[in-house]
C-alpha positions in Angstrom: 17.0 -203.8 2.0 15.4 -204.7 -1.3 17.5 -205.2 -4.5 16.0 -203.8 -7.6 17.1 -205.0 -10.9 16.2 -203.0 -13.9 16.9 -204.6 -17.6 17.2 -201.7 -20.0 18.8 -201.8 -23.5 20.5 -205.2 -23.1 22.0 -204.0 -19.8 21.3 -204.9 -16.2 21.0 -202.2 -13.5 20.9 -203.1 -9.9 20.5 -201.1 -6.9 19.3 -201.3 -3.3 16.5 -199.4 -1.8 15.0 -198.8 1.6 12.2 -201.0 2.4 8.6 -199.5 1.6 10.1 -197.4 -1.0 8.4 -196.3 -4.1 10.5 -196.3 -7.3 9.0 -193.3 -9.0 9.5 -191.3 -6.0 13.2 -192.2 -5.9 13.7 -191.8 -9.6 12.1 -188.3 -9.1 14.6 -187.4 -6.6 17.5 -188.8 -8.7 18.1 -191.7 -6.7 18.3 -195.4 -7.9 16.5 -196.5 -10.1 16.9 -193.0 -11.7 17.8 -192.6 -14.7 16.8 -196.0 -15.8 13.1 -195.9 -15.0 10.5 -194.2 -17.3 7.8 -192.1 -15.4 5.6 -189.3 -15.4 2.7 -188.3 -13.4 3.3 -190.6 -10.5 -0.2 -190.9 -9.8 -1.3 -194.0 -11.6 -2.8 -191.8 -14.5 -0.4 -191.9 -17.3 0.8 -195.3 -17.5 4.5 -194.2 -18.6 5.8 -196.2 -15.7 4.2 -199.7 -16.7 6.6 -202.3 -16.3 6.8 -206.0 -16.8 7.8 -207.6 -13.5 10.4 -210.2 -14.1 11.1 -211.5 -10.6 9.4 -210.8 -7.3 6.1 -210.2 -8.3 4.3 -212.6 -5.9 5.5 -210.1 -3.0 3.9 -207.3 -4.4 0.2 -206.3 -3.2 -2.9 -206.9 -5.3 -3.2 -204.4 -8.0 -5.2 -201.5 -7.0 -8.1 -199.9 -9.3 -5.9 -197.6 -11.1 -3.7 -200.5 -12.2 -6.8 -202.3 -13.1 -7.9 -199.5 -15.1 -4.7 -198.7 -17.1 -3.2 -202.2 -17.6 -6.4 -204.3 -17.7 -5.5 -207.5 -19.2 -1.8 -206.9 -19.1 -2.0 -207.5 -15.4 -2.3 -211.2 -15.9 1.0 -211.0 -18.0 2.9 -209.6 -15.0 2.7 -205.7 -15.6 2.3 -203.2 -12.8 2.6 -199.7 -12.3 5.8 -198.6 -10.5 4.2 -195.4 -9.0 1.6 -197.7 -7.2 4.0 -200.1 -5.8 5.8 -199.6 -2.1 8.6 -202.0 -2.4 9.6 -204.4 0.5 11.2 -207.3 -1.5 13.7 -207.9 -4.3 12.3 -207.1 -7.7 13.4 -207.3 -11.3 11.7 -205.5 -14.2 11.8 -204.2 -17.7 9.9 -201.3 -19.3 11.0 -202.6 -22.9 9.1 -204.6 -25.5 5.9 -204.1 -23.5 2.4 -205.3 -25.0 0.9 -202.2 -26.0 -2.4 -201.3 -24.2 -5.6 -201.9 -26.1 -7.3 -198.5 -27.2 -10.5 -197.7 -25.5 -13.6 -198.9 -27.2 -15.2 -196.4 -29.1 -19.0 -196.4 -30.6 -20.2 -195.1 -33.5 
């Protein structure tokens, strides 16, 4: 079973999840990584679950269009949306000190 490591407030929280598990779904039913994972909509629209992947990102599938839209250039920095990921390997992440999203361009 994949081991998930969440770095939060100077602490490290570890837990195992079943293979092909979505972390937001698990947190929503109050299983690990709850209560350490920030999330809201679960549909790739709000960006609340944006996370910096510290380890294991090479095992994740390529970003989908929702991640590309919300994360943009931050994808290259190792950011992903947890709600869009089905976990099959060990993963370490943080949701702290994230690079903020660039505001959308507005024309005058």
